[in-house]
C-alpha positions as CSV (number, residue, x, y, z in Angstrom):
1,X,-3.9,20.6,-21.0
2,X,-2.9,22.0,-17.6
3,X,-3.9,25.6,-16.9
4,X,-6.5,27.8,-14.9
5,X,-10.3,26.4,-15.0
6,X,-13.6,27.4,-13.8
7,X,-15.2,24.6,-11.9
8,X,-18.6,24.2,-10.1
9,X,-18.4,21.3,-7.5
10,X,-22.1,21.5,-6.7
11,X,-23.6,21.8,-10.5
12,X,-25.8,24.3,-12.2
13,X,-28.4,23.8,-9.5
14,X,-26.7,24.2,-6.3
15,X,-26.0,27.2,-4.5
16,X,-22.3,27.3,-4.2
17,X,-20.7,29.8,-6.9
18,X,-18.3,28.4,-9.5
19,X,-14.2,29.4,-8.7
20,X,-11.0,29.3,-10.7
21,X,-8.7,26.6,-9.9
22,X,-5.5,25.1,-11.1
23,X,-5.8,21.8,-13.2
24,X,-3.2,19.5,-13.5
25,X,-3.4,17.2,-16.4
26,X,-1.5,13.5,-16.7
27,X,-1.0,11.3,-19.2
28,X,0.1,7.6,-18.8
29,X,-1.6,7.3,-16.4
30,X,-4.6,9.3,-17.5
31,X,-5.7,11.5,-14.6
32,X,-6.2,15.1,-13.4
33,X,-5.6,16.8,-10.1
34,X,-7.6,19.6,-9.1
35,X,-5.5,22.6,-7.0
36,X,-6.1,25.5,-4.8
37,X,-3.3,27.3,-4.0
38,X,-2.9,29.7,-1.2
39,X,-0.8,32.9,-0.5
40,X,1.9,31.4,1.8
41,X,3.4,28.4,0.6
42,X,6.9,29.1,1.3
43,X,8.4,27.8,4.6
44,X,7.5,30.3,7.3
45,X,10.0,30.4,10.4
46,X,8.4,30.8,13.8
47,X,10.0,33.6,16.1
48,X,7.2,34.1,18.4
49,X,5.7,32.2,21.4
50,X,2.5,32.2,20.0
51,X,1.8,32.3,16.1
52,X,-1.3,32.1,14.4
53,X,-1.0,31.6,10.4
54,X,-4.7,32.1,9.1
55,X,-4.9,30.2,5.6
56,X,-5.9,32.9,2.7
57,X,-6.8,30.3,-0.4
58,X,-6.6,32.0,-4.0
59,X,-10.0,32.4,-5.5
60,X,-12.4,30.4,-3.2
61,X,-13.6,30.4,0.5
62,X,-13.8,27.6,2.6
63,X,-17.4,26.9,1.6
64,X,-16.4,26.6,-1.7
65,X,-13.7,24.4,-1.1
66,X,-15.6,22.3,1.0
67,X,-17.7,21.4,-1.4
68,X,-14.8,20.5,-3.8
69,X,-13.4,18.2,-0.8
70,X,-17.0,16.6,-0.7
71,X,-17.3,15.7,-4.3
72,X,-14.0,14.3,-4.9
73,X,-12.7,10.8,-4.5
74,X,-9.8,12.1,-2.2
75,X,-7.8,15.1,-1.4
76,X,-4.4,15.9,0.4
77,X,-2.9,19.2,2.0
78,X,0.9,18.7,2.8
79,X,1.8,19.7,6.6
80,X,5.4,20.1,7.4
81,X,7.3,21.4,10.7
82,X,10.8,21.7,10.8
83,X,12.6,21.7,14.2
84,X,15.8,22.0,16.5
85,X,15.1,21.6,20.2
86,X,11.2,22.3,19.5
87,X,9.3,19.1,20.2
88,X,5.7,19.4,18.9
89,X,4.2,17.3,21.8
90,X,6.7,17.5,24.8
91,X,7.1,14.1,26.5
92,X,7.6,15.4,30.1
93,X,4.8,15.9,32.3
94,X,1.3,16.2,30.9
95,X,0.4,16.0,27.4
96,X,1.2,19.2,25.8
97,X,1.0,20.6,22.2
98,X,3.4,23.0,20.8
99,X,1.8,22.9,17.0
100,X,-1.8,22.0,15.9
101,X,-4.2,23.1,13.0
102,X,-7.5,24.0,13.1
103,X,-9.8,22.0,10.5
104,X,-12.5,23.8,8.0
105,X,-15.1,24.3,11.1
106,X,-12.3,25.9,13.4
107,X,-11.9,22.6,15.2
108,X,-8.4,21.9,16.8
109,X,-6.7,18.8,15.4
110,X,-4.2,17.2,17.7
111,X,-2.4,15.0,15.0
112,X,0.2,16.1,12.5
113,X,0.3,15.0,8.8
114,X,-1.5,11.9,8.1
115,X,-0.9,10.3,12.1
116,X,-4.0,7.7,12.6
117,X,-3.4,9.0,16.4
118,X,-3.6,12.0,18.6
119,X,-0.1,13.5,19.7
120,X,1.6,11.7,17.1
121,X,2.6,12.4,13.4
122,X,3.3,10.2,10.2
123,X,6.4,8.3,11.8
124,X,4.2,7.1,14.6
125,X,1.8,5.5,12.7
126,X,4.4,2.1,12.0
127,X,6.6,3.1,14.9
128,X,9.9,4.7,12.9
129,X,10.2,8.3,14.6
130,X,13.8,8.9,15.4
131,X,14.6,8.3,19.3
132,X,12.3,4.9,19.1
133,X,9.0,3.9,19.9
134,X,7.9,6.1,22.4
135,X,8.3,8.8,20.4
136,X,5.2,10.1,18.1
137,X,7.3,12.6,16.2
138,X,10.6,13.1,15.0
139,X,11.0,16.4,16.3
140,X,9.5,15.1,19.7
141,X,13.1,13.9,20.7
142,X,14.2,17.8,21.1
143,X,17.8,17.3,20.5
144,X,20.4,19.8,18.9
145,X,19.6,18.3,15.4
146,X,17.6,19.8,12.7
147,X,14.8,17.6,12.0
148,X,11.3,17.3,10.1
149,X,7.9,16.0,10.6
150,X,5.7,16.2,7.6
151,X,2.4,14.2,5.9
152,X,-0.4,15.1,4.1
153,X,-3.6,15.3,5.8
154,X,-6.2,13.1,3.6
155,X,-9.2,13.4,5.9
156,X,-11.8,14.7,3.7
157,X,-14.1,15.5,6.4
158,X,-11.4,18.1,8.3
159,X,-10.2,19.7,4.9
160,X,-8.9,22.0,3.8
161,X,-6.7,23.3,6.8
162,X,-8.2,26.5,8.2
163,X,-5.3,27.7,10.5
164,X,-2.0,26.7,12.0
165,X,-0.9,27.5,15.4
166,X,2.6,27.5,17.0
167,X,3.4,27.9,20.4
168,X,6.1,27.2,23.0
169,X,9.4,28.8,24.4
170,X,12.1,30.7,22.6
171,X,15.7,29.4,23.0
172,X,18.8,30.4,21.5
173,X,19.1,27.1,20.0
174,X,15.8,26.5,19.2
175,X,14.4,26.8,15.5
176,X,11.0,26.2,14.1
177,X,9.3,26.4,10.9
178,X,6.1,25.5,9.4
179,X,5.1,24.6,5.6
180,X,1.6,24.0,4.5
181,X,0.9,22.9,1.0
182,X,-1.6,23.7,-1.5
183,X,-5.1,21.7,-1.6
184,X,-4.9,18.9,-4.1
185,X,-7.9,17.0,-5.0
186,X,-8.5,13.9,-7.5
187,X,-11.4,11.7,-8.7
188,X,-9.1,8.4,-8.2
189,X,-10.1,5.7,-5.9
190,X,-7.4,3.8,-3.5
191,X,-8.6,0.6,-4.9
192,X,-11.1,-1.1,-7.3
193,X,-13.4,-2.5,-4.3
194,X,-13.6,1.3,-3.1
195,X,-14.9,2.8,-6.5
196,X,-18.8,3.0,-6.4
197,X,-20.8,0.8,-8.6
198,X,-22.0,3.1,-10.9
199,X,-18.4,4.6,-11.6
200,X,-16.7,0.9,-11.8
201,X,-16.8,0.4,-15.8
202,X,-16.4,-3.5,-16.1
203,X,-15.9,-3.0,-20.0
204,X,-12.6,-0.9,-19.4
205,X,-9.6,-2.8,-19.6
206,X,-7.5,-0.6,-17.2
207,X,-8.5,1.7,-14.5
208,X,-6.3,4.0,-12.7
209,X,-6.4,4.0,-8.7
210,X,-4.2,5.7,-6.2
211,X,-3.7,3.4,-2.9
212,X,-1.8,6.1,-1.0
213,X,-4.4,9.0,-2.1
214,X,-2.8,12.4,-2.4
215,X,0.7,11.6,-1.4
216,X,4.2,10.7,-2.8
217,X,3.5,7.8,-5.0
218,X,2.1,8.0,-8.5
219,X,-1.4,6.4,-9.3
220,X,-1.1,3.5,-11.4
221,X,-3.4,1.4,-13.8
222,X,-5.1,-1.8,-12.7
223,X,-7.4,-4.4,-13.8
224,X,-10.7,-4.3,-11.9
225,X,-12.5,-7.5,-11.9
226,X,-15.8,-6.6,-9.9
227,X,-14.4,-5.3,-6.7
228,X,-11.2,-7.0,-7.2
229,X,-7.9,-5.1,-8.0
230,X,-5.6,-7.4,-10.2
231,X,-2.1,-6.7,-10.9
232,X,-0.7,-8.6,-13.7
233,X,2.9,-9.3,-14.3
234,X,5.5,-10.9,-16.9
235,X,4.8,-14.9,-16.1
236,X,3.0,-16.4,-18.7
237,X,-0.2,-18.1,-18.0
238,X,2.0,-21.4,-19.2
239,X,4.3,-20.8,-16.6
240,X,7.9,-20.7,-17.5
241,X,9.6,-24.4,-17.9
242,X,13.3,-24.5,-16.2
243,X,15.7,-27.5,-17.1
244,X,19.0,-28.6,-15.5
245,X,18.9,-26.0,-12.6
246,X,21.3,-27.8,-10.5
247,X,22.2,-26.4,-7.0
248,X,20.3,-24.0,-4.9
249,X,19.5,-20.8,-6.8
250,X,20.6,-22.1,-10.0
251,X,17.7,-20.3,-11.8
252,X,16.4,-16.6,-10.7
253,X,13.3,-15.2,-12.4
254,X,12.6,-11.5,-11.1
255,X,8.6,-10.7,-11.4
256,X,8.1,-7.3,-13.3
257,X,4.6,-6.1,-12.7
258,X,2.8,-4.1,-15.3
259,X,2.1,-0.6,-14.5
260,X,3.2,-0.2,-10.9
261,X,6.7,-0.6,-9.2
262,X,7.4,-2.9,-6.0
263,X,6.4,0.2,-3.7
264,X,3.4,1.0,-5.4
265,X,2.3,-2.4,-5.1
266,X,3.1,-2.4,-1.6
267,X,0.9,0.4,-0.7
268,X,-1.9,-1.3,-2.3
269,X,-1.3,-4.4,-0.2
270,X,-1.2,-2.4,2.8
271,X,-4.6,-0.8,2.3
272,X,-6.2,-3.8,1.2
273,X,-8.3,-6.0,3.6
274,X,-6.8,-9.2,1.9
275,X,-4.5,-10.1,-1.2
276,X,-3.7,-13.3,-2.5
277,X,-1.3,-14.7,-5.0
278,X,-1.3,-18.7,-6.3
279,X,1.8,-20.4,-6.9
280,X,2.3,-23.9,-8.4
281,X,5.4,-26.1,-9.1
282,X,5.4,-28.7,-11.9
283,X,8.0,-31.2,-11.6
284,X,9.8,-34.3,-12.9
285,X,12.7,-35.7,-10.7
286,X,13.0,-32.0,-9.5
287,X,12.7,-32.1,-5.4
288,X,11.3,-28.9,-4.0
289,X,13.4,-29.5,-0.8
290,X,16.7,-31.3,0.3
291,X,17.4,-34.2,2.5
292,X,17.1,-31.7,5.6
293,X,13.8,-30.4,4.7
294,X,15.0,-27.1,3.7
295,X,13.5,-25.6,-0.2
296,X,15.6,-25.6,-3.0
297,X,13.2,-23.9,-5.3
298,X,11.4,-20.9,-3.4
299,X,9.9,-17.6,-3.8
300,X,11.2,-14.4,-2.4
301,X,9.1,-11.8,-0.8
302,X,8.2,-8.0,-1.2
303,X,10.8,-7.6,1.0
304,X,13.6,-9.8,0.0
305,X,13.2,-12.5,2.3
306,X,13.5,-16.2,0.9
307,X,10.3,-17.8,2.0
308,X,10.4,-21.4,3.1
309,X,6.7,-22.4,1.9
310,X,5.3,-23.1,-1.3
311,X,1.7,-22.1,-0.8
312,X,0.2,-21.2,2.6
313,X,0.9,-18.4,5.3
314,X,3.3,-17.5,8.3
315,X,4.4,-20.7,10.1
316,X,4.3,-22.7,7.3
317,X,6.9,-24.9,6.0
318,X,7.5,-26.9,2.9
319,X,4.1,-27.5,0.7
320,X,0.2,-27.7,1.3
321,X,0.4,-31.5,1.4
322,X,3.0,-31.7,3.9
323,X,0.8,-29.6,6.2
324,X,-2.0,-31.8,6.0
325,X,0.3,-35.2,5.7
326,X,-1.3,-35.9,2.3
327,X,1.8,-35.9,0.1
328,X,2.7,-38.4,-2.6
329,X,5.4,-39.4,-0.4
330,X,3.3,-40.3,2.9
331,X,2.8,-38.2,6.0
332,X,6.3,-37.6,6.6
333,X,7.0,-35.8,3.3
334,X,7.1,-32.2,2.8
335,X,6.1,-31.8,-0.9
336,X,4.7,-34.0,-3.7
337,X,7.6,-33.2,-5.9
338,X,10.2,-34.8,-3.2
339,X,9.4,-38.2,-4.7
340,X,11.9,-38.1,-7.8
341,X,10.1,-41.1,-9.1
342,X,10.1,-39.8,-12.8
343,X,6.7,-38.7,-12.6
344,X,5.0,-35.6,-13.6
345,X,3.9,-34.2,-10.0
346,X,3.1,-31.0,-8.7
347,X,2.8,-28.8,-5.5
348,X,0.3,-25.5,-5.6
349,X,-1.3,-23.2,-3.1
350,X,-2.2,-19.7,-2.2
351,X,0.1,-17.1,-0.6
352,X,-2.1,-15.0,1.8
353,X,-0.1,-13.6,4.1
354,X,-0.1,-9.9,3.4
355,X,3.3,-8.9,4.8
356,X,5.1,-11.0,2.3
357,X,3.2,-9.8,-0.9
358,X,3.3,-9.3,-3.8
359,X,5.9,-12.1,-4.7
360,X,9.3,-10.4,-5.9
361,X,11.1,-13.3,-7.3
362,X,11.3,-17.1,-8.2
363,X,14.2,-19.0,-7.9
364,X,14.7,-22.8,-9.0
365,X,17.2,-25.2,-7.9
366,X,17.7,-28.9,-7.9
367,X,20.1,-31.8,-7.3
368,X,19.6,-33.7,-10.2
369,X,20.8,-32.8,-13.9
370,X,17.9,-34.7,-14.8
371,X,15.3,-32.3,-13.4
372,X,12.5,-30.8,-15.5
373,X,10.3,-28.1,-14.0
374,X,7.8,-25.6,-14.5
375,X,6.4,-23.1,-12.4
376,X,3.2,-20.7,-12.2
377,X,2.1,-17.6,-10.7
378,X,-0.8,-15.9,-10.4
379,X,-1.9,-12.4,-10.7
380,X,-1.8,-10.3,-7.4
381,X,-5.4,-10.0,-6.4
382,X,-6.6,-7.4,-3.5
383,X,-9.6,-6.9,-2.1
384,X,-11.9,-5.1,0.8
385,X,-13.2,-8.5,1.7
386,X,-11.9,-11.7,3.4
387,X,-9.3,-14.0,1.4
388,X,-10.7,-15.6,-1.7
389,X,-10.5,-18.9,-0.2
390,X,-13.4,-21.4,-0.1
391,X,-14.9,-22.4,3.2
392,X,-14.8,-25.9,2.8
393,X,-14.5,-28.5,0.1
394,X,-18.0,-28.8,-0.9
395,X,-18.0,-25.0,-1.7
396,X,-15.0,-25.6,-3.6
397,X,-16.5,-28.9,-6.0
398,X,-20.0,-26.5,-6.2
399,X,-18.7,-22.6,-6.8
400,X,-15.3,-23.5,-8.0
401,X,-15.6,-26.4,-10.1
402,X,-12.9,-28.1,-8.5
403,X,-13.1,-32.1,-8.9
404,X,-9.6,-33.3,-8.4
405,X,-9.1,-34.7,-5.3
406,X,-5.7,-33.0,-3.5
407,X,-4.5,-30.9,-0.7
408,X,-6.1,-27.7,-0.5
409,X,-6.2,-24.7,1.5
410,X,-9.7,-23.7,3.2
411,X,-10.9,-20.9,5.1
412,X,-13.9,-21.9,7.4
């Protein structure tokens, strides 16, 4: 039940006194948030050339709160700046700062929100700020439009925020305002790989993870296979059979992942070092490519792009056997399934280019009413190590138990 509770982050033998916090309890998924409020959570308009806002947290001092941050898996505090003709980092002359914050040790921080770079805001991480790539914050455009830069500070070595300072000139057309959110902490980790060994319970069927930490997206359930984060979906292990799908896109199957939406999964993929999904197409008289070499059956990326390779990575086209010149139709063929010889054949391979994962949809088409096919899609698997791909064929045989002679993807 949500409410106010007494906590003691360093335990009974520690020197930090227990203190009261707000506990926000959630179900489906099952997790809790520890919240430290403060006395000025409303938006504050700045009408001074030098404004210093010192934080006054409710029920705890900086030392107590710092210990909570230290023992938590993740913490975050939202920082917002509203502007009109009031840049945070003016772009003319030497680099200046009109707004900054102090970390718990009183050190000046030269970045806003969750920026990964000094003199920049969240939009500067992926170069999406208003005004183009040369600007690190939306407010730095400094035009006569009301704009906002905000984000969650997530650096556990700096939280909680001790103070926020705003400086600069005051003009008739200028507007400046700041808002500092509550400190929010949780015991949720971003991926299965990041969960410490003693806390990673292999017997649990589902584990709650939170790829973006304290932020805008909800935590969700995942399957932890050791350090591998596995996200299952609606395609059965036996695959889905498709018949008489004449013409391109004749059959469409949207992929529905369990426990998470596409945006949540894209965040998981983004923070993972590698992700992979296996894809396989079994066929009889069901070509994968048309006479011009274009795929008639293909998959759709997370961002909605039609992908022209059936396993592999960016720059590939067709099937894995075509890249190695080992298809059933000879060195010039792109896929085994292009034979159309009334024999059961297959094409398969791993998809390991992160920017296209997870697979959003499978589309099947053919130029023959006699076509019979079945497609398979592996679960999305992400980790903090390199691809789950064997280094060479001997390792594939010895460690993976694969004995069929065929074309495969390796990662030496």
